[in-house]
N, C-alpha and C positions, 0 to 999 in steps of 0.2 A: 301099032301105028307110031311112026316117029316123025316129029316136027323138028327140022334142023334150021336154026336161025344163024344168019351170017353176022358179021360184026356190027353192021348198021342196024339191022332189025333187033339185035340184042340190046343196043342202046335205046331204041324206041321202046322196047319192053321195059327197060329200067325206068324210063320216064313214066310209063303207064302204072307200074307197081308203086312208084313214088306217089302219084296222084291218088291212087287207091288208098294208100296210107294216110294221106292228108285228109281225104274224105272221112275215113274211119275215126280219125282224131276228133274231127268236128262233131261226129255223131255219138261217140262213146266217151263219156266224161272221165272214166278211170284212165284211159290212155293219155288224156290231156293232163290229168293230175300227176301222173308219174313221169311226164315229159319224155315219153318214149318216142324217138324220132320216126318220122313218116317212112323213111327208107327201111327201117327195121321192121315196122309193121307190114308194109306192103311186100317187102322182099321175103320175110318169113312166111307170110300167107301164101305167096306163090310157091315157095319151096315146099311147103307142106302139101299143097294141092298136087304139085308135080310129083312128089314122092308117093302119094296115095295112088295116083293114076298109074304110075310106073309099077308100083308093087302089085297092082291088080291086073297088070298086063293090058291096060287099056290104051295108054298114050305115054310116050317118052319124049321129053324135050332135050335137044342138044344145043347148048348155048355157045356162042363164040365171044369170050370176054377179053379179046385182045385190047380193046380200048380202056379196060378197067385201069391198067397201069398209068395210062396217060392222064385220066381224070384224077387218079389218086395223087400223082406227082404234082398236078396243077393245084389241087386243094392244099397240100402241105406247103407249097410255095407261097400261097396267099396267107397262110398262117405266119410264115416267116416275115412277110412284108408288113404284117400288122404289129410286129414287135418293136416297140419304141423303148429304148433304155431309159428315157426320161420319165417313164411311168414308175420306175422303181423309186425315184426320189419322192414321188407323191405318196407312195405307200409307207415309206419310212421303215422303222424297226419292225412293226407288225408284219409287213410284207416279207421281210427277210426271214423272220421266224417261221411264218407260214410256208414260205418257199422251201426252206431247209427241211421242214417236217414232211413236205410232199416228196422230197428226194429220199428221205429215210423210209417213207411208206413204200416207194417203188422198190427199194432194196428188200424190205421185209416181205413184200408181196411175191417177189421172185423166190425168196427163201422158202416161203410157205408152199408156193406152187411146185417148185422142184422137189421139195421134201415129200409132199404127198404123192406126186407122180411116181417118184422112186419107190415109195411105200407100196403102191399098187402094181409095181412091176412095169410101169410105163417108161418110155424114153424120157430122160430128164428134160429134154427140149420141150416136151409137152407141158412141163411145169411153167415154162415161160409164157405160153399162150393162156395158161390158167392163172398166171400171175400178173405182173405189172402191165404186160402188153394188152391184156383184155380189161383188167380192173381199172387202173389209173389211165391207161391208154384209150380204152373204149373201142368201139367198132372200127374207127378209122385206123388207129395204130395197129390193132391186132390183124387187120386185113393186110397191112404192109408187112409186118413181121411174120405173120402166119405163112404167107407165100414164100418168104425167104427161108423159113424154118422147114417147110416142105421140101424145098430144093436141097436142104441139108440132110434129107433122108427121113424126116418125121412125117410119114404119110397120115393125112387126116388132121394135121395141126390147125389148118385154117378153119375147118368146120367146128372143131372142138373149141377153138378160140372164140369164134363168133357166138357159139352157144354160151360160153362163159361170160362174154361181154353182155349178152342180152340178159342173162340172169343177174349179173352184177348191177346192170343199170336199173332193173326193176327193184333189186334189193336196196340200192342207194335211195330210191324214191320212197321206199317203205319205211326205212329206219331213220332217215334224216329228221323229219318233223317231230315224231314222238320223242326221240332222244333229246333234242334241243329244247322242246317244250318243257320236259321234265327238269332240265337244267335251269331254265329261266324261272320256273316256279320255285324250285328248291332254294335258289340263291336270291330270289326276289329281284331279279335284274330289270333295269329300266333303260330305255334309250337315252343317250346323252345329246344335248343340244350343242352343236358345233358352231363356233363363231364364223367360220368360213366354209364354204361349200367345196368339197373335193371335186376336182374336174376329172372326168374319165379320160380326157385328153384325146379322144378320138375326133378327128376333123369331120366336119359336116359340109357337104357340098349341096347347094340348093338345086343345081341342075347338072345334068350329065349330057355331054355331046359326044359325037363320034370320035373326035380327035382325042378327047380325054380317055375314051374307052380303048382306042388303039394304043395310046402311049402306055397306059397301065398294063394292057395285055402284052405289049412288047417287053416291058420290064419283067413280067411274070415269065414269058417265054425265054428271056435271056437267063434268068436264074434257073429255070428248069434245065436248059441245055447245058450251060457251063457247070452248074451244080452237079448234075448227073454224071458228067464227064469227070469231074473232080472226085466224085464218089467211087466211080469205077477205077480211077487211077489209084486212089487210096487202097482199095481192096487188092488190086494187082500188086502193089508195092509191099503192103504189109501182110497180105493173106488173111486179113481180118474181114469177115463177112459184114457187109454194110447194106441195109435196105436202101433201095434206089432213091427214096425220097429224102434221105437224111442230108446229103450234100446240097441238094437244091434248097431245102428249108433253111439251113444255116447260112448259105450264101445269101439268101433273101433277107435274113436278119441283118447281115452286114450291109447289103445294098440299101435297105430301108434307112438305117441309121446314118449312112454316109449322105444319102440324098436329103434326108431331113435337115442336115446341117448346111447343105448347099442350096438346094432348090426343091423344097418340099412339095410344091404343086405338081411335080412330075408324076407322083403317085396319087391317084384319087382313091382315098380309102373306102369310099362308098362303093365304087366300082370293084375294087379289090375284094370287098366283103361279098358283093353280089356274085362274082365269079367263084369265090370260095363256096358259097351256098349251093350254087348250081353243080359244081364239080363234086362236092361232097354227096349231094343227093343222088347223082348218077352212079358214082363208084360204090357207094354203100348199097344201093339198090342191087347193083350187079353182084356184089359180094354175097349179100344175104339170099338172093334168089338162086344162087349157085350152091348153097349148103347141101352137103351130102349127109343125109340123116343116118345112112348105114354106117358111116364112120363114127357117128356120135353114140349110136345105140349100145355099143359094147363098152362105153366109157361113162355111162350115166352116173354110176356110184362115185368114182373119183372126182367127177365134175362137181357133184353136189357137196361132197365132203370138203373139197377145196373151197367152194363158195362159202360154206358155213364158217370155215376157219378164217377166210378173208374178212367176212362181215364181223365176226367176233373181234378180230384184231383191230380193225379200223375203229370200231365203236369204243373199245376199251382205251385205245391210244388217244383217240380224239377227246373222249370224255375226261380221262384222268391225267393225261400228260399235256396234250396240245392246249386244251382249255386253260390250264394253269400257266403254261408258258406265255400265252397271249394276254394274261392279266385277269382272267375270270370276270370279265366285263360283259355287258350286253353285246357289244360289238364282237367280242371273241366267241360268244355263244352262237351268234348268227354265222360267223366264219366256220364254226364246226359243222353247221348245217350244210354249208357249201362243201366243206372237206369231205363229208360223208357222201355227198352227191357226186362230185367229180372223181373222188377216190375209188368209187365203185362203178362209175359209169362215164359221165362226160360233163363238160362245163354247163351245157343247157340244163342238165339234171341238177347241178349245183344251184343254178339260178332259180329253178323251180322250187327247190327246197327252201332257199332263203326268202323267196317271195311269199311262200305260204306262211312262214313263221312271222315275217315282218308285217304282214297284213293283220295278223292277230295281236302282235305285241308292240309294234312301232318300227320306225325306219332305222337303218344302219348304213350311212354313206360309206364308211370305211370298208365294211364287208363287201359292198357292191363294187368298190374299186379294186380291192386286193384279190378277191377270189377269181374273178374272170381274167385278170391280168396274169396271175400265176397259172391258172388252169388252162388258159388258151395257148400260152407259148413258153412262159418261163420254166415250167415244169420239165419241158423237153431237154433243157440244159443239163438236168440231172438224170432224168428217166432214160433218155436215149443211150448215153454211155453205159448205164447200169444194165439195160436190157441187152444191148449189143455184146457187152462183156460176158454176160451170162450165156447168151447164145453160143459164142465162140468157145467158152469154157467147157461146155458140154457137147458141142457139135463136132469136136475133133477126136 
């Protein structure tokens, strides 16, 4: 028996699996502890069930994921609109050091991924989806890059990338707390009292009306349309493969900072965040529930070997290099917890790591300013060129 879903019913299914994921997070504490996103839980659960039913010749699902690209494009555009350059001033020197370290991490993750993929006789492009695209990029980025890499001839790249991203996210939650707790105890680190509170600089809107929603949505649609056209033009002119969302996201960064200096009320950041949350939930759910486990089964060993190498590198680099560069303070230790979180998974994972450590040892305002600012959007200024260059280097 085969159930064929059209584009609309596939979107409906994406919402359903997301809600199932949310329900399981509330019921199972370990899912909440490791900050595993609801789309990942619900999407993977559906994919596993669908795979089992299909393997037993009971039922096969055929999904139409045409709308996945639209939701993905909208999400990354909202990320761009959330990027304010004035935040860099608030973070100061520590933010710059942390930011540069994240860029170096993206480079090394690709080196590790491509090296191990080549060692196992896989296409080097597979190393990209087992590298920075899935580790520092997380499920969102690897979905975008994986689709482009498959178009470049690496069949199964998306499924392998999503599996790597899931394992990386879990690993980031497992190692972050223990590593940083040992550092704090070893160096007897204590939180510092700051004379002034650091402002996260995100605007708060007490109410939302339809005109604000329409205006913010219009800005998002403008960046999506013009940015994607610019991206296509860049690819056609240079021959350099560029994931569809990149042009839209970077145009959104420019638009945000121009509007911020002229008339900031045009963009309601609360609405922008809401749209980002919704579109992320849908496109990730669609991506995860479409995983082809047959494409993963033959690559389990290289996926796990790469994961172990990635975890070892980020732990050693964070503990013995970045911690020292950041000043070996309590704040820098908490930032390492965040680094291990979003360096192997996503910014929410970083926040969960820092939250668990600070609840035990005390607050760190600097860490809670710097890590989400870099993890949410600044990292892309380094990571995107690194990943795209690696793709084009081995894709020709």
